[in-house]
C-alpha positions in Angstrom: 114.6 152.0 67.0 117.8 152.9 68.6 121.3 153.1 67.1 124.8 153.8 68.3 126.7 155.1 65.2 130.5 155.2 65.2 132.6 156.7 62.4 135.3 154.2 61.6 138.4 153.8 59.4 137.5 150.1 59.2 135.4 147.6 61.1 134.7 143.8 61.0 132.4 141.3 62.6 133.4 137.7 63.4 131.2 134.8 64.2 132.5 131.4 65.2 136.0 132.3 64.1 135.0 133.6 60.6 134.7 137.2 59.4 131.1 137.6 58.2 131.2 141.3 57.5 134.0 143.8 56.9 134.1 147.5 55.8 136.6 150.2 55.2 135.9 153.9 55.9 132.4 154.5 57.0 130.0 153.8 59.8 129.6 151.0 62.3 125.9 150.9 63.4 124.7 149.0 66.4 120.9 148.8 65.7 118.3 147.9 68.2 114.6 147.4 67.6 112.0 148.3 70.2 108.5 147.0 70.9 106.1 148.9 68.7 108.7 149.9 66.1 107.4 149.9 62.5 108.1 151.1 59.0 108.0 154.8 60.1 110.9 154.1 62.5 112.8 152.2 59.9 112.5 155.0 57.3 113.6 157.6 59.9 116.7 155.6 60.8 117.7 154.9 57.2 117.3 158.6 56.3 119.0 159.9 59.5 122.0 157.5 59.5 122.8 157.8 55.8 122.4 161.6 56.0 124.4 162.2 59.1 126.9 164.9 58.3 129.8 163.6 60.5 132.6 163.3 57.9 135.0 166.2 57.4 134.9 168.4 54.3 138.1 170.0 52.8 138.0 172.6 55.6 138.1 170.0 58.4 134.4 170.7 59.3 132.0 167.8 59.9 129.8 168.6 56.9 129.6 165.5 54.8 127.4 162.4 55.0 128.2 158.7 54.4 126.6 159.2 50.9 128.8 162.2 50.2 132.0 160.4 50.9 131.1 157.1 49.4 131.5 155.4 52.8 130.6 151.9 53.8 128.2 150.6 56.4 128.5 147.7 58.9 125.2 147.0 60.8 125.1 144.9 63.9 121.9 143.8 65.6 121.9 145.0 69.3 118.9 144.3 71.4 120.8 145.4 74.5 120.3 149.0 73.4 116.9 148.6 75.1 118.4 147.5 78.4 116.7 149.4 81.3 118.9 149.7 84.4 116.9 152.3 86.3 115.9 149.6 88.8 118.6 147.3 90.3 121.8 146.3 88.6 120.6 143.7 86.1 119.2 145.2 82.9 115.6 144.5 81.8 115.1 144.0 78.1 111.3 144.1 78.1 111.2 147.2 75.8 113.1 145.4 73.0 111.0 143.9 70.2 110.3 140.2 69.9 113.0 138.5 67.8 110.8 137.9 64.7 109.9 141.6 64.4 113.4 142.7 65.3 115.1 140.5 62.7 112.6 141.6 60.0 113.2 145.3 60.6 117.0 144.7 61.0 117.1 142.9 57.6 114.9 145.5 56.0 117.2 148.3 57.3 120.2 146.6 55.7 118.3 146.1 52.4 117.2 149.7 52.2 120.7 151.0 52.8 121.9 148.7 50.0 119.1 150.1 47.9 120.5 153.6 48.3 123.8 152.4 46.8 125.7 152.0 50.0 128.0 149.0 50.4 126.4 147.4 53.5 127.7 144.5 55.5 126.0 142.9 58.5 126.5 140.6 61.4 124.4 137.5 62.0 121.2 138.3 63.9 121.1 136.7 67.4 124.7 135.4 67.2 127.5 136.0 69.6 129.7 138.4 67.6 133.2 139.8 68.0 133.5 143.3 66.6 136.8 145.0 65.7 137.0 148.6 64.7 139.3 151.5 64.3 137.3 154.5 65.6 137.8 157.6 63.5 137.7 160.8 65.6 136.3 159.3 67.8 132.8 160.2 66.7 129.9 158.4 68.3 126.2 159.4 67.8 123.1 158.1 69.6 119.9 158.0 67.7 116.4 157.1 68.9 113.5 157.2 66.5 111.0 157.7 69.4 112.8 160.2 71.5 113.4 163.9 71.1 116.5 165.1 72.9 
């Protein structure tokens, strides 16, 4: 699984002119599921994202997690995180998971975050979505459950 995580003051997702998800202070997560991802990847991502210490403590140091600050989460499905542009100019998405697996793991990610007591909103899987956000920092983190940087 891959994620682009942005610390936000607020964020919302709109589909067909209607807001379907909206949060205040917290994290906007673009989540992609790759071929071969499973429950191990899911657990890793839930633990890593909810535990990321990217919120400032009273000394101004990034030392607090989403759980520590009572932040909210907006999760957007994003298969294009698996776009491969090493050859040519048109991305190949062959490394992304099939839609059934991807939607299942995406929905389970959202449910597990809710299960940890985090207010969690989401977009609509597979829909064309408009995302609005106020980036806070900016702070943007890339996470890949299958890659060691």
